[in-house]
FIBA-265435 format. One record per residue (C-alpha): residue in one letter; x, y, z. Coordinates in Angstrom, 3 decimals, padded with zeros to 6 digits. Layout:
REM FIBA-265435
  res         X         Y         Z
    A         X         Y         Z
...
//
This chain:
REM FIBA-265435
  res         X         Y         Z
    M  -096.248  -024.356  -199.596
    G  -098.710  -021.499  -200.017
    H  -101.373  -023.783  -201.523
    V  -104.725  -024.832  -200.164
    N  -105.727  -028.316  -201.216
    L  -109.434  -028.632  -202.020
    P  -111.222  -031.966  -201.681
    P  -111.402  -033.773  -205.022
    G  -115.119  -033.060  -205.438
    R  -114.587  -029.304  -205.006
    R  -111.763  -028.874  -207.507
    G  -112.353  -027.347  -210.912
    P  -112.346  -029.326  -214.123
    G  -108.614  -029.104  -214.396
    G  -108.030  -029.844  -210.744
    R  -106.552  -026.346  -210.240
    Q  -105.307  -025.619  -206.734
    W  -106.138  -022.281  -205.028
    T  -103.157  -020.266  -203.879
    L  -103.194  -017.955  -200.892
    L  -102.940  -015.057  -203.340
    D  -106.118  -016.294  -205.060
    L  -108.014  -016.242  -201.785
    V  -106.751  -012.778  -200.851
    S  -107.706  -011.457  -204.294
    A  -111.153  -013.015  -204.079
    A  -111.707  -011.508  -200.645
    F  -110.608  -008.105  -201.931
    F  -112.974  -008.167  -204.906
    A  -115.803  -009.373  -202.669
    A  -115.154  -006.446  -200.315
    V  -115.196  -004.020  -203.265
    L  -118.492  -005.512  -204.456
    V  -120.058  -005.177  -200.997
    F  -118.811  -001.582  -200.754
    F  -120.335  -000.756  -204.143
    V  -123.677  -002.295  -203.196
    L  -123.833  -000.488  -199.864
    V  -122.782   002.919  -201.175
    F  -124.334   003.116  -204.620
    T  -127.560   001.115  -204.378
    S  -130.799   001.376  -202.443
    L  -129.852  -001.705  -200.420
    G  -127.198   000.331  -198.661
    D  -129.719   003.068  -197.943
    S  -132.097   000.483  -196.536
    L  -129.499  -001.115  -194.266
    A  -128.231   002.248  -193.078
    A  -131.779   003.381  -192.429
    S  -132.418   000.311  -190.321
    G  -129.394   001.072  -188.195
    R  -130.303   004.729  -187.797
    R  -133.872   003.926  -186.888
    A  -132.681   001.486  -184.262
    L  -130.672   004.286  -182.657
    A  -133.515   006.781  -182.900
    R  -136.380   004.725  -181.536
    S  -135.850   004.622  -177.827
    S  -139.155   002.838  -177.394
    T  -139.330   000.631  -180.471
    D  -136.240  -001.535  -180.068
    D  -138.681  -003.552  -178.003
    P  -142.285  -003.107  -179.201
    R  -143.452  -003.946  -175.705
    Q  -141.609  -000.900  -174.391
    R  -143.551   001.352  -176.773
    Q  -146.800  -000.185  -175.558
    R  -145.762   000.344  -171.928
    I  -145.132   004.044  -172.568
    L  -148.466   004.436  -174.374
    A  -150.206   002.651  -171.516
    L  -148.683   005.069  -169.010
    L  -149.800   008.147  -170.946
    D  -153.049   007.114  -172.642
    P  -155.086   006.898  -170.429
    P  -153.041   008.914  -167.907
    S  -154.731   007.389  -164.835
    S  -152.337   004.423  -165.022
    A  -149.412   006.812  -164.509
    A  -150.754   008.443  -161.359
    G  -147.902   009.587  -159.172
    R  -145.263   008.710  -161.788
    T  -143.188   011.076  -163.910
    V  -143.088   009.997  -167.532
    V  -140.782   011.747  -170.003
    I  -140.463   010.606  -173.602
    D  -136.854   010.277  -174.721
    A  -135.167   012.246  -177.485
    C  -134.519   010.731  -180.883
    S  -130.994   010.322  -182.188
    A  -129.174   013.388  -183.533
    E  -129.424   011.811  -186.990
    E  -133.193   012.280  -186.896
    V  -133.184   016.113  -186.680
    D  -135.062   016.287  -190.005
    N  -137.244   013.224  -189.507
    M  -140.297   013.125  -191.779
    P  -142.010   009.785  -191.198
    C  -144.103   009.774  -194.378
    E  -141.435   011.216  -196.695
    D  -138.441   009.146  -195.664
    P  -136.178   008.600  -198.712
    R  -134.493   005.712  -196.938
    R  -137.755   003.769  -197.054
    N  -139.352   005.227  -200.166
    S  -136.311   004.523  -202.356
    Q  -137.450   000.885  -202.422
    L  -140.736   001.768  -204.165
    S  -141.740   002.061  -207.816
    R  -140.379   004.950  -209.907
    E  -143.449   004.901  -212.166
    M  -145.012   008.390  -212.198
    N  -142.746   009.272  -209.224
    F  -144.758   007.051  -206.908
    Y  -141.740   006.648  -204.619
    R  -141.596   010.412  -203.983
    E  -145.188   010.619  -202.713
    R  -146.366   010.061  -199.133
    H  -145.744   006.568  -197.762
    C  -146.258   006.278  -194.020
    P  -144.939   003.497  -191.803
    P  -147.403   001.510  -189.690
    P  -147.935   002.955  -186.190
    E  -145.885   000.258  -184.504
    E  -142.850   001.335  -186.565
    M  -143.196   005.020  -185.764
    P  -140.486   006.384  -183.472
    L  -142.000   007.329  -180.121
    C  -139.332   009.913  -179.413
    L  -138.886   013.691  -179.613
    V  -137.047   015.092  -182.622
    P  -134.134   017.250  -181.410
    P  -132.971   020.510  -182.987
    P  -129.644   020.480  -184.844
    K  -126.475   021.588  -183.132
    G  -126.277   025.388  -183.023
    Y  -130.024   025.909  -183.561
    R  -131.344   029.388  -182.699
    I  -134.801   030.892  -182.443
    P  -135.639   031.795  -186.074
    V  -135.233   035.270  -187.527
    S  -138.532   037.184  -187.284
    W  -140.765   038.153  -190.194
    P  -140.379   040.086  -192.487
    E  -136.594   040.016  -192.104
    S  -136.739   036.221  -192.428
    L  -137.850   036.530  -196.061
    H  -134.333   037.714  -196.839
    K  -132.149   035.834  -194.346
    I  -132.230   032.900  -191.915
    W  -129.740   031.308  -189.519
    H  -127.402   028.913  -191.324
    D  -127.147   026.507  -188.377
    N  -130.921   026.002  -188.225
    M  -130.600   023.937  -191.413
    P  -126.894   023.657  -192.245
    Y  -127.322   022.340  -195.769
    D  -125.210   024.052  -198.397
    K  -126.216   022.047  -201.468
    I  -128.745   024.550  -202.859
    A  -126.430   027.510  -202.208
    E  -123.617   025.709  -204.024
    R  -125.709   024.540  -206.975
    K  -128.147   027.438  -207.374
    G  -126.312   030.442  -205.943
    H  -125.472   031.750  -209.429
    Q  -129.224   031.844  -210.157
    G  -129.974   033.994  -207.121
    W  -131.681   031.291  -205.045
    M  -129.585   031.694  -201.900
    K  -126.028   032.106  -200.652
    E  -124.127   031.725  -197.411
    E  -123.008   034.943  -195.738
    G  -121.488   034.806  -192.262
    P  -123.910   033.075  -189.853
    Y  -126.805   033.447  -192.329
    F  -128.229   032.106  -195.534
    I  -129.182   035.119  -197.677
    F  -132.041   034.972  -200.212
    P  -131.640   037.504  -203.053
    G  -135.050   036.445  -204.410
    G  -133.943   034.785  -207.620
    G  -134.912   031.512  -209.257
    T  -133.854   029.353  -212.194
    M  -136.203   031.183  -214.570
    F  -135.873   034.578  -212.860
    P  -132.213   034.938  -211.790
    D  -132.635   038.739  -211.633
    G  -135.229   038.382  -208.876
    A  -138.837   037.416  -208.253
    E  -139.990   041.038  -208.006
    Q  -138.975   041.813  -211.590
    Y  -140.476   038.535  -212.774
    I  -143.782   039.250  -210.988
    A  -143.858   042.763  -212.447
    K  -143.434   041.260  -215.906
    L  -146.292   038.821  -215.318
    G  -148.350   041.802  -214.167
    Q  -148.340   043.089  -217.741
    F  -150.652   040.194  -218.647
    I  -152.284   039.188  -215.338
    P  -154.206   041.427  -212.870
    I  -151.686   040.849  -210.088
    N  -152.405   043.878  -207.900
    K  -156.133   044.519  -208.352
    G  -157.558   042.261  -205.635
    L  -158.984   039.822  -208.191
    L  -156.375   037.151  -207.497
    R  -155.836   035.953  -203.953
    T  -154.889   032.245  -203.831
    A  -152.014   030.805  -205.836
    L  -150.250   027.463  -206.165
    D  -146.514   027.334  -206.946
    M  -145.530   023.860  -208.161
    G  -141.914   022.772  -207.716
    C  -141.225   026.010  -205.884
    G  -137.555   025.794  -204.892
    V  -137.084   028.021  -201.826
    A  -140.432   029.767  -202.565
    S  -139.182   033.247  -203.456
    F  -142.029   033.587  -205.980
    G  -144.642   032.997  -203.288
    G  -142.752   035.115  -200.774
    F  -142.718   038.196  -202.954
    L  -146.328   037.712  -204.129
    L  -147.333   038.402  -200.513
    K  -146.596   042.064  -201.207
    E  -149.475   041.939  -203.696
    N  -151.845   040.354  -201.138
    I  -151.693   037.049  -203.013
    M  -151.424   034.055  -200.693
    T  -149.364   031.387  -202.412
    I  -149.022   027.843  -201.148
    S  -145.781   026.387  -202.495
    F  -144.860   022.742  -202.739
    A  -141.964   020.553  -203.801
    P  -140.957   016.981  -203.037
    R  -138.275   015.984  -200.590
    D  -135.479   015.497  -203.086
    S  -131.767   015.728  -203.795
    H  -131.695   019.510  -203.361
    K  -132.141   018.871  -199.626
    S  -134.733   020.762  -197.620
    Q  -135.999   023.372  -200.107
    I  -139.420   023.379  -198.390
    Q  -137.687   023.597  -195.010
    F  -135.911   026.737  -196.226
    A  -139.236   028.177  -197.433
    L  -140.943   027.635  -194.078
    E  -137.958   028.964  -192.148
    R  -138.369   032.139  -194.243
    G  -142.016   032.402  -193.166
    V  -143.478   031.513  -196.571
    P  -146.483   029.106  -196.840
    A  -145.229   025.727  -198.081
    F  -145.459   021.978  -197.589
    V  -143.888   018.826  -199.027
    A  -145.777   017.169  -201.890
    M  -145.279   015.426  -205.208
    L  -147.584   015.431  -208.219
    G  -147.229   011.758  -209.033
    T  -150.040   009.209  -209.004
    R  -152.540   010.935  -206.695
    R  -154.516   014.137  -206.576
    L  -152.901   016.939  -204.645
    P  -154.655   017.393  -201.254
    F  -156.808   020.348  -202.314
    P  -160.468   020.681  -203.338
    A  -161.642   021.644  -206.809
    Y  -161.330   025.287  -207.890
    S  -158.940   026.244  -205.084
    F  -156.520   028.530  -206.889
    D  -156.865   031.766  -208.812
    L  -153.343   031.312  -210.195
    V  -151.278   028.163  -210.815
    H  -147.579   028.702  -211.469
    C  -144.787   026.420  -212.640
    S  -141.256   027.781  -212.988
    R  -139.122   024.981  -214.384
    C  -141.124   022.521  -212.296
    L  -140.433   019.846  -214.955
    I  -143.933   018.352  -214.656
    P  -144.759   016.506  -217.913
    F  -148.238   018.005  -218.197
    T  -149.341   016.094  -221.289
    A  -147.814   012.724  -220.353
    H  -150.014   009.810  -219.288
    N  -152.835   011.028  -221.538
    G  -152.735   014.517  -220.044
    T  -153.308   013.366  -216.472
    Y  -151.278   016.164  -214.893
    L  -152.924   018.954  -216.897
    I  -156.313   017.460  -215.957
    E  -155.296   017.800  -212.291
    V  -154.272   021.425  -212.836
    D  -157.658   022.064  -214.461
    R  -159.412   020.559  -211.412
    L  -157.529   022.917  -209.101
    L  -157.711   026.112  -211.166
    R  -160.698   028.388  -210.563
    P  -162.742   029.437  -213.623
    E  -161.224   032.630  -215.100
    G  -157.979   031.758  -213.304
    Y  -154.503   031.916  -214.835
    L  -151.970   029.184  -215.599
    V  -148.324   030.244  -215.945
    I  -145.648   027.824  -217.157
    S  -142.116   029.185  -217.293
    G  -139.402   026.904  -218.623
    P  -139.611   023.554  -220.424
    P  -141.338   022.813  -222.687
    V  -142.274   026.411  -223.586
    Q  -140.234   027.268  -226.702
    W  -137.502   025.025  -225.330
    A  -134.766   023.485  -227.430
    K  -135.465   019.901  -228.533
    Q  -138.953   019.957  -226.964
    D  -140.979   021.114  -229.951
    K  -143.359   018.150  -229.751
    E  -143.957   018.581  -226.013
    W  -144.623   022.301  -226.500
    A  -147.024   021.607  -229.379
    D  -148.854   018.966  -227.325
    L  -149.199   021.349  -224.375
    Q  -150.683   024.078  -226.569
    A  -153.063   021.623  -228.199
    M  -154.339   020.221  -224.926
    A  -154.740   023.667  -223.359
    H  -156.729   024.674  -226.433
    A  -158.882   021.569  -226.018
    F  -159.740   022.810  -222.509
    C  -160.696   026.152  -224.136
    Y  -157.898   027.930  -222.279
    E  -157.041   031.249  -223.900
    L  -153.326   031.697  -224.613
    I  -152.759   035.231  -223.290
    A  -149.054   035.558  -224.009
    V  -145.856   033.729  -224.858
    D  -142.857   035.734  -223.708
    G  -139.594   033.898  -224.258
    N  -139.898   030.671  -222.288
    T  -142.978   031.804  -220.341
    A  -146.537   031.011  -221.427
    I  -149.720   032.374  -219.808
    W  -153.219   030.941  -220.253
    K  -156.610   032.003  -218.910
    K  -159.235   029.395  -218.034
    P  -162.776   029.952  -219.355
    S  -165.513   031.100  -217.003
    G  -167.800   028.084  -217.378
    A  -167.247   024.354  -217.462
    S  -164.363   023.020  -219.540
    C  -165.035   022.526  -223.263
    L  -165.882   018.855  -223.327
    P  -166.520   018.530  -227.102
    N  -162.902   019.466  -227.824
    L  -161.528   016.825  -225.468
    G  -162.580   013.938  -227.689
    N  -159.350   014.304  -229.635
    F  -157.511   013.281  -226.459
    R  -159.898   010.418  -225.652
    L  -161.090   012.275  -222.559
    D  -164.602   012.352  -221.208
    Q  -166.406   013.842  -218.264
    C  -166.042   011.949  -214.982
    S  -169.021   009.994  -213.732
    D  -171.448   011.373  -211.184
    N  -169.786   009.157  -208.579
    D  -166.593   011.222  -208.784
    D  -166.385   013.955  -206.141
    P  -163.882   016.548  -207.416
    N  -163.378   017.806  -203.860
    E  -162.123   014.467  -202.559
    A  -158.354   014.478  -202.684
    W  -156.886   012.470  -199.801
    Y  -155.147   009.420  -201.284
    V  -157.331   009.694  -204.403
    K  -155.753   008.466  -207.629
    L  -155.390   010.930  -210.476
    K  -158.246   010.682  -212.958
    K  -158.133   010.550  -216.745
    C  -161.461   012.316  -216.990
    V  -162.611   015.898  -216.440
    S  -164.425   016.492  -213.158
    K  -167.890   017.999  -212.866
    V  -167.749   020.783  -210.279
    P  -170.991   022.125  -208.750
    L  -171.502   025.901  -208.864
    S  -168.642   026.378  -211.322
    S  -169.944   029.709  -212.613
    E  -170.687   030.974  -209.078
    T  -167.099   030.250  -207.999
    S  -165.391   031.954  -210.949
    I  -163.059   034.879  -210.260
    G  -165.551   037.336  -211.703
    S  -168.352   036.060  -209.453
    I  -166.658   036.287  -206.060
    P  -165.834   039.533  -204.231
    K  -162.381   041.013  -204.453
    W  -159.987   040.611  -201.575
    P  -160.497   041.414  -198.696
    K  -164.313   041.401  -199.030
    R  -164.319   037.728  -200.015
    L  -162.962   036.862  -196.547
    S  -166.217   037.717  -194.763
    K  -168.919   037.112  -197.383
    P  -170.455   033.589  -197.290
    P  -169.211   031.789  -200.436
    A  -171.581   030.082  -202.859
    R  -170.319   026.663  -201.748
    V  -171.745   027.278  -198.264
    S  -175.208   026.939  -199.770
    L  -174.532   023.239  -200.415
    M  -174.638   022.646  -196.641
    K  -177.781   022.628  -194.514
    N  -178.269   026.106  -193.006
    G  -174.833   026.865  -194.422
    I  -175.031   030.665  -194.383
    D  -176.248   030.804  -190.789
    V  -173.544   028.361  -189.677
    F  -170.903   030.365  -191.544
    D  -171.916   033.661  -189.927
    A  -172.095   032.113  -186.452
    D  -168.688   030.487  -186.895
    T  -167.138   033.797  -187.966
    R  -168.493   035.611  -184.907
    R  -167.488   032.775  -182.574
    W  -163.859   032.802  -183.655
    A  -163.587   036.581  -183.468
    R  -164.599   036.295  -179.790
    R  -162.299   033.374  -179.122
    V  -159.203   034.921  -180.665
    A  -159.794   038.156  -178.748
    Y  -159.940   036.047  -175.576
    Y  -156.722   034.227  -176.496
    K  -154.913   037.546  -176.849
    K  -156.333   039.486  -173.917
    S  -156.891   036.835  -171.263
    L  -154.610   033.911  -172.084
    G  -151.521   035.803  -173.157
    V  -151.173   034.093  -176.540
    K  -148.746   036.284  -178.494
    L  -150.737   036.500  -181.709
    G  -149.662   039.638  -183.514
    S  -146.133   039.589  -182.064
    P  -142.917   039.058  -184.083
    Q  -142.503   035.660  -182.408
    I  -145.419   034.157  -184.348
    R  -145.422   033.905  -188.138
    N  -146.232   030.321  -189.223
    V  -149.542   029.142  -187.758
    M  -151.466   025.895  -188.188
    D  -155.116   025.193  -187.416
    M  -155.434   021.404  -187.220
    N  -159.255   021.334  -187.389
    A  -160.155   024.366  -189.464
    F  -163.820   023.784  -190.557
    F  -164.681   027.120  -192.290
    G  -161.357   028.820  -191.484
    G  -162.899   031.102  -188.857
    F  -159.784   031.010  -186.660
    A  -157.578   032.053  -189.601
    A  -160.044   034.726  -190.749
    S  -159.897   036.349  -187.322
    L  -156.114   036.722  -187.755
    S  -156.257   038.398  -191.171
    S  -154.956   041.726  -189.830
    E  -151.876   040.100  -188.239
    L  -148.527   039.411  -189.903
    V  -149.151   035.661  -189.864
    W  -150.245   033.024  -192.334
    V  -152.350   030.010  -191.368
    M  -152.212   026.480  -192.741
    N  -155.872   025.470  -192.450
    V  -156.078   021.691  -192.167
    V  -159.420   020.014  -192.814
    P  -159.392   016.406  -191.548
    A  -160.055   014.084  -194.462
    R  -162.729   012.134  -192.537
    K  -164.766   015.249  -191.697
    P  -167.049   017.340  -193.945
    L  -165.024   018.583  -196.924
    T  -165.195   022.301  -196.190
    L  -161.765   023.226  -197.556
    G  -163.270   024.677  -200.746
    I  -165.087   027.269  -198.615
    I  -161.774   028.187  -196.991
    Y  -160.222   028.803  -200.413
    D  -163.250   030.797  -201.554
    R  -162.567   033.096  -198.572
    G  -159.020   033.717  -199.828
    L  -157.315   031.475  -197.268
    V  -155.169   028.380  -197.867
    G  -154.925   024.862  -196.449
    V  -154.820   021.128  -197.124
    Y  -156.641   017.910  -196.349
    H  -154.968   015.570  -193.862
    D  -155.610   012.564  -191.621
    W  -154.098   013.170  -188.190
    C  -153.454   009.481  -187.606
    E  -150.502   010.061  -189.961
    A  -147.566   012.461  -189.856
    F  -148.013   015.804  -191.641
    S  -146.000   016.620  -194.777
    T  -143.641   019.140  -193.258
    Y  -140.180   019.230  -191.759
    P  -139.596   019.433  -188.014
    R  -139.639   022.880  -186.342
    T  -141.733   024.665  -188.974
    Y  -144.637   026.233  -187.014
    D  -144.624   028.925  -184.332
    L  -148.177   028.219  -183.159
    I  -150.389   025.163  -183.554
    H  -154.090   025.483  -182.740
    V  -156.652   022.702  -182.476
    A  -160.254   022.712  -181.345
    G  -161.653   019.274  -180.560
    I  -158.367   017.378  -180.599
    N  -159.992   014.107  -179.562
    S  -162.237   014.122  -182.644
    L  -159.123   013.931  -184.854
    I  -158.256   010.413  -183.713
    R  -161.763   008.880  -183.476
    D  -163.858   007.084  -186.048
    T  -167.575   007.564  -186.597
    S  -168.406   005.052  -183.869
    G  -166.401   006.990  -181.301
    K  -163.526   004.488  -181.078
    N  -159.920   005.643  -181.264
    R  -158.211   004.985  -184.587
    C  -154.814   006.024  -183.194
    S  -153.222   007.355  -180.021
    L  -153.397   010.882  -178.644
    V  -149.777   010.369  -177.545
    D  -148.615   009.838  -181.133
    L  -150.619   012.869  -182.273
    M  -149.062   015.156  -179.677
    V  -145.563   013.811  -180.414
    E  -146.273   014.777  -184.037
    M  -147.342   018.251  -182.903
    D  -144.048   018.495  -181.021
    R  -142.157   017.524  -184.182
    M  -143.803   020.351  -186.158
    L  -143.543   022.991  -183.424
    R  -140.498   025.213  -183.105
    P  -138.626   025.451  -179.788
    E  -140.434   028.046  -177.643
    G  -143.448   027.689  -179.935
    T  -147.023   027.659  -178.617
    A  -149.788   025.058  -178.746
    V  -153.418   025.968  -178.021
    V  -155.802   023.032  -177.532
    R  -159.564   023.223  -176.834
    D  -161.681   020.284  -175.714
    S  -163.660   018.807  -172.824
    P  -162.070   018.895  -169.330
    E  -161.419   015.152  -169.474
    V  -159.560   015.386  -172.781
    I  -157.626   018.484  -171.702
    D  -156.472   016.701  -168.524
    K  -155.186   013.856  -170.670
    A  -153.537   016.272  -173.120
    A  -151.876   018.180  -170.273
    H  -150.393   014.953  -168.914
    I  -148.980   014.064  -172.336
    A  -147.740   017.645  -172.851
    R  -145.594   017.399  -169.719
    A  -144.193   014.089  -170.943
    I  -143.023   015.766  -174.158
    R  -141.364   018.534  -172.123
    W  -143.891   021.322  -172.673
    T  -144.757   023.852  -170.007
    V  -148.508   023.707  -169.487
    H  -151.282   026.049  -168.353
    V  -154.963   025.059  -168.361
    H  -157.628   027.780  -168.540
    E  -161.368   028.075  -168.488
    S  -162.889   028.930  -171.842
    E  -164.239   032.372  -172.688
    P  -167.540   033.298  -170.963
    E  -169.565   033.003  -174.185
    S  -168.309   029.482  -174.868
    R  -170.397   026.397  -174.267
    A  -170.130   025.015  -170.743
    G  -167.552   022.385  -169.946
    E  -164.829   023.283  -172.430
    K  -161.277   024.022  -171.279
    I  -158.225   025.436  -173.049
    L  -154.656   024.185  -172.777
    V  -151.934   026.714  -173.603
    A  -148.490   025.099  -173.733
    T  -144.985   026.182  -174.692
    K  -142.425   023.825  -176.183
    T  -139.220   024.083  -174.186
    F  -135.923   024.737  -175.955
    W  -133.900   021.649  -175.085
    T  -130.874   020.227  -176.843
    L  -129.124   016.890  -176.955
    P  -126.109   016.353  -174.677
    A  -122.804   017.101  -176.385
    T  -121.936   013.386  -176.533
    S  -125.254   012.326  -178.099
    S  -125.153   010.878  -181.587
//
């Protein structure tokens, strides 16, 4: 009794019989093994992700349902007389970032952090639903108070406060997260750290305007540099710290999600007057110096490179520190100062010193390499040739704010560039004045801090807002003329992007999104649609904060279509004629994202 007799062919060599206890024990160990696999391996993440996505995608459980919704909204004529409202995503998707989803990306290669870069799902796998705010969400704290405190419930993630609070990153205090301004390498505060850098770098003289902070944490360095009129764009990957870029944007500091891995960062050559790394842990000299080559591409001649933390005079990293100094010397960078664990270099005014690079088996890139192309472009192991390098050096461009309005040297590379630049500047000054006075757009009010221009061209829209307490993420579509270098020469910031993919930001990070010519963002050169206007506007909704504003300019036909979609994503919509000086036939949609929440029982 208590034995299970196996058929003769299934018994072991000794003919051992299995007891009931054996079977129970085997089942127990199998359950433990399954638990371990699901909890501690990427397979569990993948299975859990599949379940969560199934809950979130109201329209993709059945692909035909997604197509039916798209057919009703794009073109809208098929939905005449019908009310179409796109459903909300699951509560688990409050921080959904389609192209930086760790549940999917964890399956990819770890080589050079490839798995932490952008990896977008195909359109048919994208959730056609509206990302909800988290429980307890409130309208964000206004700038400049937001630099120092934000609502805890807007991103209720305590991991950074618990792990980094002793370094002055942030701490929880009542209903707020408080930001003392510290960092791993400057626990006493960013202001003191910046003042110390100012002993070696002309921080407050108008010479430096654009900066890049790599591996920025909660972006206190960039936030406090704003007091010096230096516009810093900060980046970090979506990682185990949980939402550090989301915290930065909630504070009103320019930031986006990125990883320096296998591809160029989405900026043109010579974008930044200052590049900063505070314990960013980027192995600059690894992979034959690939990462330092990328920094050199981005750093403007006569610009400054600051590395604070490893490997600078760091224990057990003598070789890495020696290699970094040697390679910087090969680029003819001048070592300005080494202060403790902080090193400061200055880039030469002309082209990089190619003769010295032979020791590192580096050569100049071929003429086929465009140093301004940076959308899904692999990192190069060669030094880029940049046109007009001497004309774009810090000493050759006007100080801020004069550089904002003077046509940069790079404009001359375009046909009639200077005339187009001047006309564009005047046009956007008129348009923004019209937005404020006639359309009631609250530019200049405390409600608007983070602004995006989805089709920036020369940055004229952003330039017309330079006197307001806002910052603008100027996005230059990757398939259009690569004018982003001109935007940086003006002292503004931005990135390349393809709007048939999701943007590298968290949900609810912009107060105002502006786009002129929205239909051009989804069309190819032949005029055919590469993706759906519905998906694009759902992405705009994901980025926009509750009660945020969208301003869209296009032909009457496109604006009618956009208005129909806007109502389906729960925006309140007003359509206006364009300003009197505008070309005939253009209309303007001004919409507000409603502040809706999930029902209490939703999960």
